[in-house]
N, C-alpha and C positions, 0 to 999 in steps of 0.2 A: 064442429063443422069440419075442422081440419082432419079429425079422425075419420069422419064419413067420407071425405074426399080421398084420403089415403086408402081406405078400404075399397072404394070403387076402383081406384087406379090399380090396386093390387089384384082385384077380381078381374079387371079387364086384361091385366098382364098375364094372369094365369090362363084366362080364356084364350088369349092370343097364342100363348105357348102351346096349349092343348091343341089348338087349331093347326099350328105349325107342325106339331108331331103327327097329327092325323093326316095332314097333307103330305108330309114326308113319307109316312107309311103307304099312302096311296101311290106316291111316286115310285117307291120301291116295288110295290106290287105290280105297277105298270111296267117297270123295268124288267121284272121277271117275265112278264108276258111277251116281251119283245124277242125272246130267244126263238130262233127258228130250229125246230126239231124235226129231223127226217123221220117219217113214220114207216116208210117201207124198209124191208130188210136189206141193209147195205153193208153187211159184215163181210170179212174175208174168209169166214168159216160158215159151214152149213147150219141152218136153223134146226134145233132139236125139237122133236115132238114130245119130249118128256117134261118140258118146262113151259110156263107161261111167261111171255116177254112183254114188257111195257117200258115207256119212257117216263122218267121222273126228274124233278128238279128240286134243289135245295140251296140255301145260302150259307156262305161262310161268314165269319165274324168281320170280314172286310167289306161285306155287303155285295160280294160277287155271287151271282147265281150260277150254280154248277148243274150241268146236264149229265144224266146217267141212264144206262140201260139196267132195268131190274129183271132178274130171272127168279121165278118162283117154281119149285117143284110141283108138278100137277098132283102128285099123291100126298101133298102136305096136309097136315092137320095140327091144330094147336099152335102154340108159340114156337117159332123156329130159331135155331142158331143162324147167325147172319155173318156174311163176309163182305167187306168192301175191297175192291180191286182197282189198282191203277198201274199204268206203265205200259210199255217202256217210255223212257224220256224222249219226247219228240213224236210219240205215237198217239193214237186216239183209241177210244173205247171199242171201235169197230174192228180192232186188230187183236193183239195178244191178250189184253186184259179182258176183253169180252169172251174170248175162248176159255180162259181160266174161269171166269164167272159162270158161264153157261155150264161148263163141265162140273163145277162144284155144286151147282143147283141140281143137276141130274143126280147127284149123290146125296141130296136131302137138305142142302143149305139154301136159305134165301140169300141172294147175292146181288150186288150192284157193281157195275164197272163204270167209272166216272171219268169224264174229261177234266183235267185240272184247270185252274184259272188261266185265262188268256189263250186257251187252246180249244180246238175241236168245236163242239157245239156249246161249250160253256162261255160265260160272259167274261168281262174284263178287258180293259183297254190300257195301253196299246196291245195289239195281238202278239203272240209268241214271245212273251217276256217271262223269264223264270225268276222265282223269289224263294229263298230258303224258308223264310217265315210264312209267307202266304201259302206255299205249296205244302208245307207241313200242316198248316191249318186246314187245308183242303181235306185231309184225312179225318181230322177231328170233326169237321162239318159233316162228313159222311157218317161218322159215328153218331152225331147229333140226330141226323135223319133216321138212321136205323133204330136208335134207342127209343124213338117216339112212333115208329111205324107199328101199326096194329098187329101185324103178323109176326113180329120179332120179339124174342126174349132179350131184353136189354142187358141181361147178365151173361149173355153168350154171344159176344161179338168179337170177330177177328178181322185181320186185314192181310192182304197179299200185295206186295210191291214187286214189280218186275223191272229189271235193269236199273236205271237211275231212280226209279220210284221204290226200289228196295232200300236204298239209303234213306229216303224220306220216311219209309215205313218204320225203320228202326228209330229214326229221330222222333216220330210221334209216339211210338211205343214207350219211349223214355219219359214222355211228358203226360200221356193220357192213360191213366190206369183203368179206364173203361174197356180198353183193348185187352182181351184175355189171351190172345194168341196171335203171333205175327210170323208170316212167311216172307222172306226176301229171296227172290228167285233170280239167278244170274245177275246179281246186284252190282251197281256202280256206286261209288262214293263220289258224287259229282263235285263237291267242293275240293276234294283232293286232286281230282283230275284237272280242274281249272287252276288250282294254285301251283301244281307241281308238274303237270303234263302226264301223258301216259307213262306208266312204269316209273314215275317220279323222275324222269330224265331231265326235266326243266326246273328242278327244285333248287333255284337260286334267285337271289334278289334281282339281278339284272334281267333275267327272263321274265320275272313277274312285273318289273317296272315297264319293260317294253310292251307287255300285254296291256297294262293299265293305260299307257300312253295311247295305244291304238283305240281302246274303248273310249277314252276321254275325247279324242278327236272325233269319233263317231257320234258321241252324244252332242257335241257342239254343232256338228253338221245336221243332226236330226232336229235339233231345236230350230236351226235356221230355216230348214225346209218344211218343218212340220210333218215330216214323214219318218218312217222307221223301216228302212230297207232290210231285207232278209239276207242272212249270211250264206244261204244255200243248204240244201238237205244232203243226203248221201250222194257222193260224187257219181256222176253219170255222163258220159261213158267211163268205165273203169280204166285208169291208166295201167300200162303194162306192169309197172312196179308196185301196184297196190298191195299192201300187206294182206294177209289172209283174213283178218277180222273185218277189213273194209269190204273184201269180196263177200264175206258172210252177210254183212249189212245189205249190200247191193242185192244179193240173192233173195233177201226177204222184202225189203222196202221198195225195190224198183222192178219187181216182177209180179205177175198175178198172184203169186203165193201170199204176198202181204201188202201190196200197194193199196193205198187209200188216198183219195183226193184231199181229205182234210188233215192228213198226217204231214207234219213238217218234215219228217225224215224222208217221206216219199216225194215231197215237192220242193219247196224253196227254203225250208229250214227255219231257224229261230231268228228273231230280230238281231241285227249285227251287234247291238249294244246290250243284248239281253242276258249275257252271262255275268255282268259286273257284280251282282250280289253274291255270286258263287266264289269270288276271288278273295273275300275278306271275312267270311263267316263259315265256321266249320260245322258240318253235320256230326252227329254221333258224340257230341261233347259229354253226354251223360249216359252213353250206351251201357256202361258198367252198372247203372242203377235200374235197368229194366228188370222188373221182378216177374213179369209174365213170361209165358213160354215163347221161344223163338226157334224157328227152323230156317237155316240158311242153306240154299241149294245152289250148287254151281256145277258147270260142266268141267270135266277133266281137261279138255282142250281149250277152254274159254280164255281169251286174252285178259279178261277181267277177274279171273279166279283169285288173284292176289288180294283184290279188294274185299271179296267175301271172306277169305281166310283171315285177313287182318281184322275185319269187323268182328268175326267170331271170337278172336282173342280178347276183345274188349268185354265180352259178355261174362256174367257171373251166374252161378247157380247150376243145379243139375237138370233144369228144364230147358236147356239150350242145346241145340244140335246142329252140326255141320254135315251136309250130305253132298258128296261129290259123285256126279253121274259119269260113269266110264264112257269114254269116246265122244262125249257131247261137247259142242262148241257153245259160245255165248248165245248165238241166235237159235240154236237147236232148242233152247228152253223157251223161245217165244211161241212156237207152235208145235213142238215135238220133232221138227226136222224130219229126216228120213228114217229115224230109228225109234219113234214114239218115246222120246227122251224125257218128257215131262212126267215125273213120278206121281200121277194123280192118286194112286192107291195110298202112297205115303202121305200126301196132303190130306186126304180124307181121314186117315187114321189119326194124324196129328191134330186136326181140328176136333174130331170126335172126342179125343182124349182130353183136350184142353178147353173145350166149350161145353162142359157137362152142366 
């Protein structure tokens, strides 16, 4: 009798667990359906008539649903090589990453430009929070999606990271061997900037402690109010003494050239406490173990050039390359600037060679 009762209780428990799992799956599916995706063309670049454009969504391992624009070459046939694109840091897929994705699709690659967690049309709360591990995972989630997409050859997948997402791209290339080729364009190493300041000028314990105190006070206040105020996007109007790289950011994010209402850099920026994870966790810890091909591209005049050059020094093997674009600034590699500075021919040849 006891055995029968135990069996019944076990069966009921298993049924309850299965029901809970099913309910949780339904909840997750419903959560995915709550994303609001803009269907009209709202990019800062013209729509190409050489590709098919659509919106797609996929989840990362943290359960956050990411939104992406997919670009498929119209003349495509068979299984295609694919590229996932993200960045710049504080931008959205309707800006630079979408331009890169659409242009590479014109050249025969299936591409997606995605909004990272907590930003743009992607999910995640609170909004405009950054995370070294979650944002690295976002790239692997994009590879998950592409690896299972019917038009993609899962053995031919690459990634492009722009600005701060160049650092994340290298970070995920070190951990995810499904990525066969990586491009970091005008890259930032964000944890370095947050720990040491621009040009490492605040690389001392007192400066870091002052920053930690400021963020800690903000977190206490955020918990008290239940709100997460923003720290502000690119400064506007420009002060008279603004350094040139701030002027370059303003010329992109605050003008019709690159302004977008969902971009934190164009509007009110990141959550004031949102950079805390960047202050205690280093990107590129295992960059020297990346076995796949890497191309780092930087402008000759970019204020961030030192980050790309130092990252390149960490890489090993003869399938790594550093390309410096004469005359180009940091933001010139967002959209080409006035000199068509983005070396798309080089990108095409790099991916064709390494996504065979």
